[in-house]
N, C-alpha and C positions, 0 to 999 in steps of 0.2 A: 510527712510519713513516707517511707520508701515502699516499693512494691513488695518487698520481702516480708513486710509485716502482715500481709494477708487480710487487711480490712477490705470493705467493699467500696467500689467506685461509685460516686454519685456526681450529678451534674455541677459543674463549677460555673460555666457561663455558655451562652449562645451568642455567636458573633455574626451580625449581618453586615454585608458590604458587597459580596459578589452577586452579580445579576443572574448567574446560571451555575450549573453543577461545579462543585469544588473537586478538581481531578487530582491535585497533588499537594503534598505538605512536607515540610522538612523543618527540623530545629534550626533556628538561626544562631549565628555566632555572636552577632551584635544586633540589637541590644541583648544583653544577657537574659536568658529565660524567654526569649521571643521565638517566633517562627515565621516561615514564609508559606503562603498559600497561592495556588494557581487554579485558573478556572476556565471553563468554556466561554466566559465573557471576555476572553482575549487579554486578561490582565493577570499580573502577579501582585500580591499585596504583602507587606512587611508588618507584623503585629508585634507590639511590645507590651509587657505586663504593665497593668495600670496599678501604680503604687498604692492608690487610695482604696480601691475595692478589689473584688476578686476577678475583675475582667481583663481585657486587653484593649489597647487602642491601635487603630490603624496608623502606622507611621507615615507610609506613603505607598502609592499605587504605581506599578511599573507597567508600561506598555511598549511593545516592539514587535509583537506578532500580528500577522494579518489574518489569523484564524485561531481556533481554540488552542489554549495552552494545556498541555497534558501531563507535564512532569516538571520536577524542580529538584535541584540539589545545591549545596553550598560548597564553594571551593575554599579550602582553608587559607588563612592569612599568609602573605608573602611580604618581602621587604617593600615591594611596590604597592601592594594593597594590604596594609596592616589589618583592615577590618574584614578581609576576605571578599569573595565575589559570590554573586547569585547566578546560577545558570538555569534557564527554563527551556524546555523543548515543546514544539507545537505541531499542529496539523498542517502548518505551512511549510513543513519539512526543515525548518531552521531551529538553530539553538541561539538564544540571545543571552549575552553575558552582561549582568548589571553590577554596578557598585551599590553598596548599601544605602547611598544617600542621593541616588539620581533616578529619575523616573524614565529616562531613555537609555537604551542599551549602550554599553561601552563599545562592544563589537558584536558582530552576528557571525555564527559559524554556518557556512552552507556546504552541502555535500551530500546529505541523505536525499533519497529520492521519493520519500514518503514520510508520513507522520513519525516524529520523534516522540517515543512514548515512555522512555526511561533514561535516567541519568545517574551517574554515580562518580564521585571524585576521589582521586587517590592522593598520594604524596607528590610533591614537586609540581603541583599545578596540572597534573594529568586529569583528563575528564573522559569518561567512557559513555557513549550514547548508544541506545538501542532503538531500532526503527522497524516500522511495518515493512521496509524495503528488504527485510530478512538480513540485514547486516548490522554489525555493531562497529563504531568507529572509535578510535583512540585519538584524542586531541591533546595537544600541548600548546598552551596559550591560544593563538588564533590559527593554528595549522592542524590539518588532519595527518597524523603519523602513520596510521594503520587502519586497514579495514578487515574486520574479522568475518570471514565468509564460510559458511558451512551449514547453517540452519536453512531449513526448506520452507519456513513460514515466518511470519512477523515475530520480531523479538520484543516481548512485552516487559522483560525485566533484565537489569544488569547490575552487577556489583563488583567493585574492585576489592580484592581480598587484602588483608594486612600484609601478607608476604609479597615482596616486590615482584611485579611482572605477572601475577596471577589474577585472572579475571573470570567472572562467572556470567553467563548469559542464559536466560530462560525464554522458551519460545512457544509459539502456537503449534509447533511441530511435536509438542508434548515432552521435548527433552531439555535437559540443562547441559551446557557445555562448559568445561573448564579450559581456559586458554593460558598458555604460557608464552610470553613474548610474541604474541600474535598467531601462534599455532595452536590448533585444537589438541589438547592432551588427553581428554577424556570426555565421554558422553554419558550422562546419567539418565537412565530410563526407569520408569515406574509410574509417573503420573499418566492418567488415562485421558487427559484433555489439556488444553492450553495451560502453560505455566504462566502465572500472572505476577508473582512477587518473589523476592529473594531477600533474606536477611542473614547477616553474619553473626555466628555465635562466638567463634574463636578462630585461631589461625588454622585449625583443622576441621571445624564443623560449621555447617550453615543450614538454614531452613528454606524451604520453598512452599509456596501455596499455589493452588491451581483451580481451574474451572471444574475439576472433578470433586470439589468441596472438601479436599483433604490437604493437610499440612504434612510435609515430610521433613525428617531431620537426616542430613547426610554427612558422611565423613568424606574428606576430599579424595580419599582412595577410591571412591566410587560406591561404597557400601551405603545402603539405606538403613539407618539405625532405628528409626521409628516412624509410624504413621499416626497422625492425630485426626480423629473425626469428630465432628460437632455441628459444622455449618450444614445447611440444607441446600445451598446453591453456590454459584461461583464465589470463590474467595479472591478478592481484588488486591489486598495489601496486607503486609505483615511487618511488624516493628518489634524490636527486642528492648526490654527494659535495661537501663544502664546497670552495670556491675552485677548482673545475675543472668540466669538462663530462661527467665519467664518472658512471655511475649504476648502481643495482642494481634488480632486479625479482624478485618472487616470484609463484608461481601454483599452480594445481591440478595441475601435473605433479610435485609433491613437491620442487620445486627453488627455489634461490636462484641468481640469475645476476648475475655482475658484468660489466659492459660498459665496455670502454675503447676510445676512439678509434673508436666505432661498431661494434666487434666484441664478440661474447660471448667474454670472455677466460677466464672461469672459471665452472664449474657446480658447486654444492654440493647434493647430494641430502640430504633429510631423511627420518627415519622417520615421516612423517605425510603423509596424502594432500593436505591443503590447507595451503599455506603462505600465510596470509592477509595478512600485513603485514610491512613493514620500515621501519627508519629508520636513517639514518646519523648517528652521534655526531660531535661536533666533532673527535675525534682520528682520525676515519676508520674506526672499528670499525662493524660492521654488526649491528644487533639485528633478529631475525626472530621472528614469533609464528605459531604453527600450530595445527592442529585437535587435536593431542594435549595442548594446554594448557601446553605447555613453551615458555619463551622461550630462545632461543639467541643467544649473541653470538659473532661471528667476527672475527678480527683478522689484520692482516699483521705486527703487531709481535711479534718473537720473545719479548720479555720478558712480553708479556701472553698468550702462547699457553698453553693448558691443558697439564697434565702429560701424559706419555706414557700413563699409565693411563686418564686421563679421555678422551683421544682414542681409545684402544683400546676403551673402553667404548661411545663414541658410534658407532665403526665396527661393533662387534658388534650394537648395537641396530639399526643401519641394515641390516646383512646379514640380520637375522631378519625385516625388514619383508616383507609379502606384497604384491606388485604385481599389480593386476588388469589383465590385458591389454586388457579392454574399454575402459579409460579412454583407450587410444590413446597413452599416454605414450611407449611404446616402439615405436611403429609397428605394422604388421601382423605378427603372430607366427604362424609355422607351426611347431609343435614338432617335426614330423617331419624338417624339413629342417636342424635346428640342429646345429652342430659340437659336439665334446666339449670337455673341459677343455684340451686341448692348444692350442686356439684362443688361450688367454690368454698363450701364449709370445710372440705377435707384439705389439709395442708399438702403442699407439693413435697416431692421426694428429693429434688435437687434443684440448684439455682438455674434459672433459665428454662425450666420445664414449661411447656405450653399446654393450655387446656382450652378446649372449645365448648361453649355452652350455647343453648338456644333459648332466647328470651323474647316472647311475643313475636315468634316467626323470624327474629333476626338472629344471625349467628355472630357471637362476639368471641374474640380471642384474648386470653389472659396469660400472664407469665408469672411464675413463682419467684419471688425475691427472698433468698435465704436471710440476707441481712436484716430485712424489715418484717420477715415472717408473714407476708401477705401476698395475695394475688393482685397484680397491676394490669389493668386493661391496656392491651396493645393494639387494638383496633377492631373495626368491624369487618367481617368477611363478606365480600360482595361476589355474587355470581356473575360471570362474565361470559361473553360469547366466544371466549377462546383467544381473544386479543389481549396480550398484556401490553398495553401502550405505555412504554416507559417514556418518561418525558423527553429523553434526548438521545435517541439513537444509540442505546447502550446494551441492547439485548445481544448476547453473543451467540453466534452460530458458526461452527467450524473455524473459530479463531477470529472472526471479524465482527464488527459492531453493526447492528441494524436498528431501525426504528421500531420494528415489530418482529417478534417470532411467533407465528400463530401455531396452534396445535390443531391438526385436522384429523378428525375421525371419519374415515370413509365408510366404514360400516360398524355395527355394534361390537361384533366379535373380534374384528381384526385389530392390528396394531394402530396407534395413532402416529401421524407423521409430522415433522417440524417443517414449517414454511417460513423462511426468512423474508422480510420485505422492507423496502425503504420507501419513504413517501414519494421519492422521485421516480420510482420504478413504474413500468407499464403493467397494470394489473393483469392484462391478458397474457402478456409475454411471461410474467412470473407464474401464472397459473399453468400455462403450457409447459414451461420448464420443469415445474414442480411435478406435473403428471408424468412427464418423460423420465425425470430423474428416479422416481419411485415406481416406475413401471405400472402406473395406474391407468385405468380405462380413460381414453380421450373424451368419453361421453361426459365426463365430470367437468369439462373446461368451463362451461357457462356458470355452473354452480360454484366452482372455486373462485373464478374471477369475481362473481357477484358478492361472494363471501368477503373477499378482500376489500371490495369497494364499499360494501355496507359497514365494514369494521374500521375503515380508515377515511370514509367519506371522500374517497379519491376520485379523480376524473379519469375518463378512459379516452384512448385515442381513437380516432375515426378509422374505419377499415381502409386498407389500401390494397391495390391489386398487386399481384406478384408477377414476376417475369423472369424467365430463365434463358441465359445464353452464355456461351463461353466467355469468361470474364476477361481473358487476355486477347483472344483473337476473334471471338464469336461476334455475331451480328449486333449484340447489344452495345458493342464498343464503337466499332467503326465499320463501314462497309468496305469489303475488299475492293481495291481499286483506288480509293483515296489513300493518300500515303499514311502508313501506320505511324501513329504519333505517340507522344507521351503525354498528351494533354487533352482534356475533355472538350476544350472549346478552341476554335481556330484562334491562333495568336500569331503575332509576328514574332520572328526570331528575336530573342532578347538582345542579341549583339550585332546582328547585321541588318536589322530592319526588314520591312515587309517584302514579300515576293521573292527575295533571294534566301534560299537556305531556311526554309520554314520547319520547325521541328515536328510539326504534325498537325493535321486537322482531323476532326471527328465527324461522324455521321449523326443523323437524327436517330433518336431511340426507336426501337422497334415496338410494334403494338403489343400490349400486355397479353399474356396467356394465362390460363388457369382461373379458377373461381375465387371464392372468398378466401382471404389469407388466413391460414391456420393460426397465426400468431395473434393477429389483432382483429380478426373477423368477428363481427358482433353476432352474425347470424348462426345458422346451423354449422356445426363443426364438419368441415369437408375432409373426409379421409383422403380423397384423391390428392388434394393440394398438400396434405401432410406428408405425402410420400416424396416431396421435393427432394431431388438428389443433390448431395453436396458435391458440386463440380468444382469447388474452390480450393479445398485443401484436404489433406496435406499435399502441398505442391511438390512435384518430383524433380522438376528441372529449373534451371536458372532462367530468369527473365532478362532479355538483352535489349539493347537499343540498336536497332538495325537500320533505321530509316537513313537514306543516303542520297546525296545528289553530287556525285564526283565532279561533274563539270563546274558547279558553283564553288565547291570547296577549293578545286585547283585554281579557279579564277581568282578567288580571294587570296590564296597563297601567293600567286604571282604578284598581285596588286601590292600586297604588304612587303613582298620581297623587294620591290622597287624602293620602298622607304626604309629598308633595314640598313643598319651601319655596315660598313665594308666587311668587318670580320664576321658578320652573320649571314652575308649575302650567299644565296645558292646560285650555282651556275645553271646555265640552260640544261646541261646534261642532268644535273641533280633534279631539276623539276621534272624531266622526262622520267627519271628513275622513280620518283614519287607517284607519277601518273601510272606507271606500270604496277607499282605496289597496290595502289588503289584498285585497279581493275583485277589484280590477282585476288585481292581480298574481298571484293564485292562480287565475286563469282561471275564477272563478265569475261574473264579469260581463264583458261585451264591451267595457267602457269603457277608454279610455286614461288612464293616470295624468296628472294635471294639475300644473301648476307650483306651484299653491297647495298641493296635497297633499305635494309634495316639500319645500317650504319647512317645512311643519309637522313632517314627519319629521325634517328636519335639526334643527330646535329639540329634538325629543325625544331624538335620539341624543346631544345635547350635555348631557343630564342628568347628575347626579353618578354616579359609578361603582357605587355600591351599589344604585341603582334602575334603571340604564339598560338592563338586559338585555332586557326585552320589546321596547323600541324597537329595539335591535340586531337582534333576531329579525325584526321587520318589515323592517329594512334588508336582512337576509340573503335574505329571500324576494323583496323587490321588485326587487333589483338584477338578478334574472334577466330582468326584463322589458326589451326593447330601449330603451324610452323612458327608463326610470330609469337603465339602464346608460349610455346616452349622456349623460344629465344629470350623473351623478356622476363618470363617468370622462373626460369631454371635457376639452379644454384649460383651460376656465375654472375648473371646480370641483375638478379632481382633486388639487391640492396638499393642500387641507384635508381632503379625503376620505381620502387615504392617511395623512396625519398622525393623524387620528382613529383609524383602524383600527390603526395601529402602536402607538398609545398603549395600546390595550387588550391588546397582546400581551405587555405586561410580566409576566414570571413571577411577580412579587410581587403582581400585581393579582388581581382575582377570577377564579376558574376559568371561571365562566359566561361572563364577557366575553371571556376568552382564546378559548374554544370558539367562540362566535358570530362573533368577528372573523375567526378562521381560516375558518370556514364561509362568511362573507361574501366573503372574498377568493377562495375556491374558486369561488363562484358568479359572481364578476365575469367569469370566463373564458368565460361563455356567448355574449357578443357581441363584435363586433370592437373597439369602443372600450375595453371592459374588458380584452381580451387585449393590446391595444397598451399600455395603461397598465401592466398587470401586468409586461410585458416591459421597459418602460422603467425601472420602479422595482425590477426583480428583485433587484439587489444588496441594497438596503436591506431589502426585504420578506423575502427569505430569511435574511438576517443576523439580523433581529429574530424571525422565526417560529421559527427553530431553537432559540431560548431556551426555548420552551414545552415542549421535550422533557424538561426537568428534572422535571417533576411526574410523578405516577403515574396521571393520569386518562386512561383509554384512549380516551374519546371525543375528548379533545384530541389524542392520538397519532394517531387515525384521521384527524382533520381536517388535521393536519400532513402525514401521508403523502399525503392526497388533494391538498393544495396542491402538494407536490413532484410528484405525478403529472400535475397539470395543467400545471405548468411543463415537464415531460418532453414532454407532448404537443405544446406549442408549439415546444420546442427541436428536436424531431424534424422539424419542418417547415422550420425555418431552421437553417443549419449555423452555430452560434455556439459555438466551441470553449470560450470562457471560461465562457459560460452553462452548457454541459454539464459542465464541470470543476466548477463551483460545485454544480450539481445532484447530480452523483455524490458529491461530498464530503459533501453534506447527507444523501443516502441512506445512505452509509457510517456517518456519525456517529449518525444517528437509529436505524439498525439495531442499533447497540450497546446502546441503552437500552430500545427498545420490546419489550414482551412480547406485546401483543395480536395475534392471528394475522390479523385483518382488516387491521390497519395494516401488518403485515409484508407481506401479500399486495399491498396497494396500492403499497408500496415496490418490490416485485418487479416489478410491472407497469411502474412508472416506470422502473426499471432496464432492463428489457427494451426498453421504448419508446426510451430514450435511446441504447442501444447498437445497435439494429437498423439495418442498413445503413450502419454507420459504423465502419471499422476503427480509426480513431483513438480513438473513444470506447471500443471494446472494449479497446485497449491501456491506455487510461487507467484503465479499471475494473480491469484485471488488475494494473497497477502500484499501484493503491490497495489490492489484496488483497481486493477485494469478493467474488471467487469463494470464497475460503476462509471469508468471513463468512457467505455464504448457504447453504453446502453442507448445514448441518444441517437446513434446511427441506426438503431433497429427500426426507426420510423421514418427514414429518409425516403422520399417518394421517388426521385430520379437521381442517378441511375439506380435501377432496382437491385443491381448486383451488390450495392453497398449494404442495403437492408438485409438481403438474403444471407450474404456472407457473415454479417454481424450476428444474425440469429443463430447460424450454425456455430459460431464461436461461443456465444452466450450459453448454448445448450451444453458445451463442454465445461463451462464454468459453473 
């Protein structure tokens, strides 16, 4: 039977196999009538219809992701792969491509910087992917051809339209964008919350579903043609019946809904809170995946309907489900006013209508089935303390998934507030941020933190003391008098050994000041400590590497000059020239650097890479001088200058050169010509610089973090969304690998500076998941500035 005939859907079968939530489904091309499912259990499974009975058999299980798998699509057959390919996207930021008969991936597409949560395939092997990193990417075979940038938050849904070159993306920024050949042609606004799903009706029309519990039908000209209401919570997925305009939706209200002629014709409740995904098979049967890890197939066809026992078992499972009234799936519930069981004698008025009754003090929920003319029990309503513990980090708040979203009522008459929480969060910090964000009295800190712990059985962190000092030059970092360095622990210079040319040593930390910490302090809330001033960001000026020992640098230069090949050798006069340049730029003489000195320096920095580092160090120090800065960064010279420095950033090259090139780039930011050049060449410089993260040299990591910070300082002054997005993704990527706390601190300051006074940047950082990346630094004991700065950043997020 086809969907057009208007019969009722009933259970066909339940399929066990996945160990956790089923997050994505798609019709398979091979075997015919089959489908593919993906799950948080990190696998994808291919199912084929079972010829003998009404079920499906698992053909094989595919694994290739190191984290949850969140989406799947099928790539149509080609000459090379006549059975097509299967693409899956995961929380490990990767896309795996499988053949239909192998459990290991054929290849892996890397490029996204966060969870890949949506995939769609087009003609000629193109694949469109959407990610929490706010971009969509267009892939052809194993290469990324294009990145679609423009959304300000996670992209939850993507679809390639039948007409070539047209693509749709739906985002947590509440908009849908239409792209043509990689450029945004049109933005569709209307949804009031994250857009979660898209489905194509024809070349000219499509459907979208969202967390605002509505479905919208759009014309590609931009006009919204219709809005459909029916769901009572987030709608996660939408799928269209073949050869007609009817469709199905699933969501967080435990239901699958079948829509015909623009009306919700049937509602099927499931014994799972989140019904994540659905797809319609060619024969019109509906497959759904849910948070209980079970795949269920529903059919209108009588011969494919499950046996009476199976249907009874399904109804029993459903009737035993506990429904939490706080999710709002059943409207506002006042148990005292509910009627008794006799209320079920009256028939319902429409399919899917719910009715609550009270029986022996228990509240039960029933749903009317038009096709069967009876009330079916869909669960017991349980009172709860306000936590809706969803099994698997799936409660959405502002476009991101959480383990819990609590509803907090501060007083009887006032509004209630939403408090998102992950198991890994610090309850005190969460409580503190929640009170700050909603402008609530800090007196509630203990109460809110205790509420979180009681409802999550979480652990608390011990209180730590706070300490304030200037993060870059203040007592907390190093005592004036010891050489100012770029590392928190005395280290020998990585390239010239101990005692000669040390990049910097640090002092002992200063005694703590202030009382109980307002973020994690267990005792009384101390308002004095709460007024801690944010001395960390937004940072206004570039951070430079100034530490210098001209005698040692020149000594090394002379020593290596002796070993240089004839064509590179500097004359005695050249060396004196460079000595003068050093004293002019290290403020020991009042002279201005001359053109001749800069020509000599240019010759020296073009030495072979194994001996060039002292010359690079002279360049690093000189470029801080306005004359030198202008000379190297001005229109005439800058191309060779940038090419030279980028050449040294090759991660396979010498570490000393990587370090000094990064420091030289940081020091370019001191003057206007340097800033202008750094901003013009931002894309190339950042792309090349991020490669230096792969080593384990912490001085290099500190220099890389400082370069990012200097970009953040410039980007804070000009509102350049693309620049900020690049900078944020660099921070996020580098955070993953860096261990050194000084480097972490500088990345935190960069992050704070980037998102200060910019709600878009805050949204972007959130949808990148940066907040969860940095939380662990909120409890670092030493140096205290890491913890303090981290908390100020978390307050903005």
